[in-house]
N, C-alpha and C positions, 0 to 999 in steps of 0.2 A: 605583383599586387597593384592592384590601384593605388595611389597615390589617398583614396579619402580612405580608402583603409588601412595606409600605414597610420594614420594618423587618429586610429581608432585605440585604446589601451587597454589588451586583454591579458586575462591572467588563462592559466590554463591547468586543469585538477584532475590528477590523473585519481582514481580511483581502482587500490592495488589487493583483491580481493584473499581471505589463506587461500583460495583454489579447493574447494570442499570435493567442486567434479571432476577435480586430480586426483581420487585419494591415493593411486599406486605411485605418485609420484611426490606426495604434500603430506604424507602419515606427519613426517615432520613439519610444520609450517617455522619453529623456530630455526631453523638450519636451512632450511628447502622450502622457500616460501614458493607462492607460484610465479610469483612478476620477476623469481629469479631465475625459472625454468628454458632451459638455453633452444632457439629455436634456429638454425641454420647456423649455429654456434657462435650465436647471439643472443644474451638473455629478453624475456619475453618482452618486458619494458622497453626496452632503447627500441624500439618499433615505434610505440606511443611516445617517447622521448626522442624520437627523432622526428614526428611528424607534427610536432610543436615546433619544431626546433627550423625546417624548410615554411613555418607560420611565420618566424623573425619573433615567435613567442619565446621573450626569457625566462617571464618571472611562474615557475614550473612547481608544483606542488604533488608530491607524492601520499596518499592517504593510505597508511595502511592499518593493518589489529596490531593491538600491539607486542603480541608475542611477535610479530617478524620484524618491526624499527629495526632491531637490532641486525639482522643477517643485510637488510636492506643498505641499512645506513654503511654497513663494511662491501657493499660491492662497491656502493657509487661513490665511494674513496678508493677504494684497490683496485675493483676490476677494470682492466683497460677498456674495455669495448662500451663503459657508463661513464669513463672518465673524458670530459669535450675538450679540447684544449685550445686556450683560447674565452668561453665559455663558464658562467657560476655554475654549481652544482647544483640542482635540483635540490626545493625542498625539502624537506621528510617532517612530515605531522602523521603520530600517533592519538589519538584521542581517547581518553583512557576510557569510554562508555561503547566503544566497538567493540562489536565482535561477532559471531558469526551467525546472527538473526537479525544485524540491523539491516534496514532494509536502503532501497539509495533515498529516496525524499529524508530518509533517517538519520542521513550521515551531514545532510547539508541543512539537518536540527540545533545539530552538536555544535555546543558555542563559541571552542574550537576552530571549528570550519568555519562559523557563519564570524568570526574576528580576524582570519586570512582572507576575505575575498571583500577588497576594494572597488571595484569595480564589474565589468565585463568581462566575465570569462567562459570557459567553454570544459566543455566535461568532458571525457573518454575513457574507457574502458584499460588495462594492462594489456589485454592480449589481443589490443588495437596490430591488425600491420594489414596498413593502404599504400596502395602503390600511387592513391590520387594525390594527387598538392594541394594540402588546405589550403594552398593561396583562392585555388579559386570557392571554396565553400565561404574563406571569411570575405570575396570580393564581394560576394552572391545577398551574404547577410550588411553585408554596408553598403550597398546596393538598394535592397526591397526591405530591411529589417531592421536595419536600425535605431530609421526614423520612428522618432513620436508618433503609433498612429490618431483616430480620432476620440480614443480615452487618455491618451498623452501619455501613451507607453511604449517602449518599443518594447519590439519584435521577438520572436526567437528564433534559429533555422535547426532543422532536425539532419537525421543523412539514415537513408535507406535506399537496399540496395536490394538488387535482380539476380537471384535464384541460378545457378545452373546444375539441370543436370540432377534435381532436386524437388522431392515429394511436392506438386502442389497441394495449399494451404485447401482443405473442402471442409464440407458442412455441410450433414446430411438434413439441415432442414430445408423446406422448400420453400418457404418463406421469407420475406429478408423486413420488421417493422421498420419502416421509416418517419419521423416526426417533420408534421407537413411545415416549422418553421425551417428546417433543413433543407426541405426545395424548394421553399422562398427564398431563400439564402445565393443558395447556389442551387440553378437546375441542372445543369448539366453534373454529373456523379460518374467519380470512373472508379470502379472496383479492382486492388493490384491484390491477387492470391499470391503472390511467386518472391514477392518483396521482405526483404526481412532486414528490424529497427540492428544499426550499427552502433548503436548508443554516444555515438557524436554529435552532441548537443551545442548552438552558440547562447549562449541567455542573455539576457539582460539583468543590471542589477539587481534589478526590483525583484525577480522572482524569488529570490530569500526570503523575501518578505511576505510573496504566496503561498511559497511553501513553512515558514516556519507559523503562519496565522493555520493555517487549515491541515490540524494533526490527521487526521484520517487516508492525506493523502500518502502511498505507503514507497509505491512503484514510481521515480523517475519519466520512463518510458510512456506505461501506462497510466497511470493517474493523473502526473504533470501534466502530461504531454494531452491528454484526452481533453480533460478539465478546461483546461487553456481553448485548446479546439472548440469545443462544443462551446464556451463563448464568447466566439464570434458568430453562433447564428443561436443558440438558442437563449427564452428569456428566464430572467428568475435565478439567474445564477451568482446570482447578488448576496449580501450574509444575510440572512434575517434579525430584525430585531430580538428574537427572543433565541436565539440560536446558544448553544452551550458552549465556554473559550473551549472546549474538549470537548470533545464522543466517549473518551474513554480516561477517566480520572483517575483509578489506579491502575498503568499498562503492570506493572510489574505483577499481578495480583493473574494475569493470560498466562500460561504454562505455554512450552515452545510447542507442543506438539499438539495444536488446536485449530480453528475454525472460527472469526469470529473478522465480517463484515464489518468493516470500520466506518463507510459511508453510509450506511443505512442503522446502524448499533444507537445505540444509549447507554455506556457505562457505567451509573456513579460510583464511590468511593468507596474502596477496601470491598470488591466485588472480583472474589477467586473463582477463576476458571479450568477448570481442573485439564487432564489430557486426553485426546482424543476425541474432545468437544464439537460440540460444531451450536454455535450463536446465529442466527441469521432476521433478521429486523425486527431485530428486540428493543425493548429497553428494561434495563438493570439495574433492582432499586441499588441502597447502600446497603453493605455487608449481607449481600446473599451469593449463593454455592452454587453454582452451577459443576457434579461431579462429575468423577470421566465416565467421556461413554457417551452422557443424556446428548439428546438433538433438539434447539428450540427452534423454531421458527415462526414469525408475526405472534412472537409473542408479549406480554408486557407482567416483567412480573417485579413485585413490589419489594420495599425491605424486610431485611431480614429471611428471605426463603431460602430454604437447601430443598435444589431438586437432586432427587437423588441420583444412581448408577443407570445408565442405558437409559435412559424416558425420554420418551418419543412424544413432545407437547407442539400442538402444531390448533395457532390461533385460540389461546391460552388467554386468561388472568387469573395468576398465583395471587394470592395473598396472606400471611402468617396469619391474620388474623378474625378468618373465616369459617362459622360457625356449624353450618352445613356442610355434609358428606359432599354436594352437587351441587360444586360452583361457579360452571357454565353449561348453559342447553342453545343448540340453536338447532331451529325445526324450522318444519314444512320447504323450502324450495334449498334448506344448504343441511350439512351434516348435522347428527346429531353428537355432540362429545364429552363426554360425562368423563369429572374429574371424581376422585374423593382424595381427601388432605386431612390432615391429623391439628385440631387446634394449638391452641400458643396452651391449652390448658392440660393434653395429655402427658400426665408427666414422664409416660417412659420415650415421648421423640423430643425431634428436637423443636423449634418454635415451629417447624414446615414439614414436612416429608412427603415424594414422592410415589412412598412403596405402594402398594395397591392399587396401579391406576385403572385398572380396567372397574366398570361398574358391571354389578350383577344384573341377569334380565330380570327380576321383583324390582329391585331398584329403578333402571331403566322405566318397564311399565307403570310403576307404585306414581316416581314423577312424571309422567305422561297426563296419567289420570288428573292426575291435582291441579295438572296446569289447564285441564280442560275443564277439569269444575271450576277451577276459578276468571276462564274465557264467561264461561256460561253468565256465573253471577254477573260479571261485569256487564255482559250484554242486557241482563236482567235488568239491571241498574240504568245503564242508558234507555 
């Protein structure tokens, strides 16, 4: 290791998930968590700890679910493979809000995790088995990334590896759109279709603030690194003065099995999104409910709206106080979309219901005729 790298203090954060991808072996995560599964007669997490030890990193913290805390704590003090003579035992942290649905970026927004990270840090998974010496990566980061760039911030380093004998990633699309700003910044590009993310990241301390201030970032590997990389060549990624503090004001209202594209959605207070529903590129007003199976794309939903089960809406504007049965019509070169709603005065319905979404042919023709008559009248006045 270079002298420069040795002078840079580093912490290591090892993420130990519950092992949902190994249900055969980790059904009871209280007694047999993923981090303790044997690999060549050693607990899985031993390899990640050893990887850090070989880089002379001694400040190591294992982030574990509360259900796995006691089993891993016992193993760290009693398993001979996890006791390192002359070295301190790795720290163990089980944030109270960490569960199976917590994304990797959300982990670093948890207050307990933010409190333990004091400077530059390395994050890696507990299932890492890497024969390469981590000193090489640390030297590379010290030489190329740790110095502040033009914006005054130090850079980071990620590790990808080439797969061997595995299926190459393919895309059926015959074209790939590229931004002009990307080509201007990097005229020569190379696309690698047989590399995978090793989930080894060397981060400067300031990245925690970026993650904490942008709650739409969920995955470290996809969202955080993707946004960070684009910031190097794409203009306009700085925060807007009109931006909301958070895209989803009430995350507890989103059911587990749902799709909400947080980067391009805005959900106000007390919004309920039920299971098997999908919300993409939408603005949802306060106290609204998206019922089970509903699919919304590029919609604006005002306050207090209830979208019924299995409704599919595209490009709609929905409000609870609309009086007409037909709320949105796009004519000429656009598709005509007819939506029937119930008004707040309907005593037998909720404030907003999407039942009976289809308009009849008579209603459609009547509305078009009215629009034509209005257009003729407007032309005569002109």
